[in-house]
C-alpha positions as CSV (number, residue, x, y, z in Angstrom):
1,M,39.9,96.9,75.9
2,R,43.1,95.2,74.7
3,K,44.2,95.5,71.1
4,P,44.1,92.1,69.4
5,R,47.4,90.6,68.2
6,D,48.0,90.7,64.6
7,Y,49.3,87.1,64.1
8,D,49.7,87.5,60.3
9,A,52.0,90.5,60.8
10,E,54.0,88.7,63.4
11,L,54.4,85.7,61.0
12,R,55.4,88.0,58.1
13,A,58.0,89.6,60.4
14,L,59.4,86.2,61.4
15,D,59.4,85.1,57.8
16,D,61.3,88.2,56.7
17,K,63.8,87.7,59.5
18,A,64.4,84.1,58.5
19,K,65.0,85.2,54.9
20,R,67.5,87.8,56.0
21,L,69.3,85.2,58.1
22,K,69.5,82.8,55.2
23,V,70.8,85.5,52.9
24,R,73.4,86.4,55.5
25,K,74.5,82.8,55.9
26,V,74.9,82.4,52.1
27,Q,76.9,85.6,52.0
28,Q,79.2,84.5,54.9
29,L,79.7,81.1,53.2
30,G,80.9,82.8,50.1
31,E,83.2,85.1,52.1
32,L,84.6,82.0,53.8
33,V,85.3,80.3,50.4
34,V,87.2,83.4,49.3
35,A,89.1,83.9,52.6
36,C,90.3,80.3,52.5
37,G,91.5,80.6,48.9
38,A,89.0,78.0,47.8
39,D,87.6,80.3,45.1
40,A,90.7,79.3,43.0
41,I,89.5,75.7,43.1
42,P,87.2,74.5,40.2
43,L,83.6,74.4,41.3
44,D,83.2,70.7,40.7
45,Q,86.3,69.9,42.9
46,L,85.1,72.3,45.7
47,A,81.6,70.7,45.6
48,G,83.1,67.2,45.7
49,A,85.3,68.1,48.7
50,L,82.3,69.6,50.5
51,L,80.1,66.6,49.7
52,I,82.8,64.3,51.2
53,A,83.1,66.4,54.3
54,A,79.3,66.6,54.7
55,S,78.8,62.9,54.3
56,S,81.8,61.8,56.4
57,A,81.2,59.6,59.4
58,D,84.8,59.5,60.4
59,P,85.0,61.4,63.8
60,T,88.8,61.6,63.6
61,A,88.7,63.4,60.2
62,K,86.0,65.7,61.5
63,E,88.0,66.6,64.5
64,N,91.1,67.3,62.3
65,W,89.0,69.5,60.1
66,R,87.5,71.3,63.1
67,K,91.0,72.0,64.5
68,R,92.3,73.3,61.2
69,G,89.3,75.5,60.9
70,A,89.7,76.9,64.4
71,A,93.4,77.5,63.7
72,F,92.5,79.3,60.5
73,F,90.1,81.6,62.3
74,Q,92.4,82.3,65.2
75,G,95.3,83.0,62.9
76,S,93.3,85.2,60.5
77,R,91.8,87.6,62.9
78,G,93.1,91.1,62.4
79,D,96.1,90.3,60.1
80,G,94.5,91.4,56.8
81,D,94.7,89.0,53.9
82,G,98.3,88.0,54.6
83,N,98.8,84.3,54.0
84,R,95.2,83.3,54.3
85,R,94.8,82.6,50.6
86,N,97.2,79.7,50.7
87,G,94.3,77.4,51.5
88,R,95.7,76.2,54.8
89,G,95.2,79.3,57.0
90,A,97.2,79.6,60.2
91,A,98.5,76.0,60.1
92,A,100.6,76.7,57.0
93,R,102.1,79.9,58.5
94,A,103.0,78.1,61.8
95,G,104.5,75.1,60.0
96,G,101.5,73.0,61.0
97,A,100.4,69.6,59.9
98,Q,100.4,68.8,56.2
99,P,97.2,67.8,54.5
100,D,96.4,64.1,54.9
101,A,94.3,61.6,52.9
102,T,91.2,62.2,55.1
103,D,91.2,65.9,54.3
104,P,88.9,66.8,51.4
105,G,90.9,69.9,50.8
106,A,94.2,68.0,50.4
107,A,96.0,68.6,47.1
């Protein structure tokens, strides 16, 4: 005779896994804020910039942000803290593009 499945235990395990993933995501977001140097920005400014980015419908701006983010991650792998805290990642080290008006992180 087969052992019946314990659906409640499986649901609890899935719920626990979802909670762990959410905690991990929040932790990684916090680490990203620190790695980008955004922890030096006042919280209301940081929240405003994120709200603009989240609600933006401008595909050009989103693509520019994606490229800058990709450059940041490519330039920051394995080089320690280095110049990552300048808020512009690898683009600033390589003499990349300056912030523009569509960039919520622009000074």
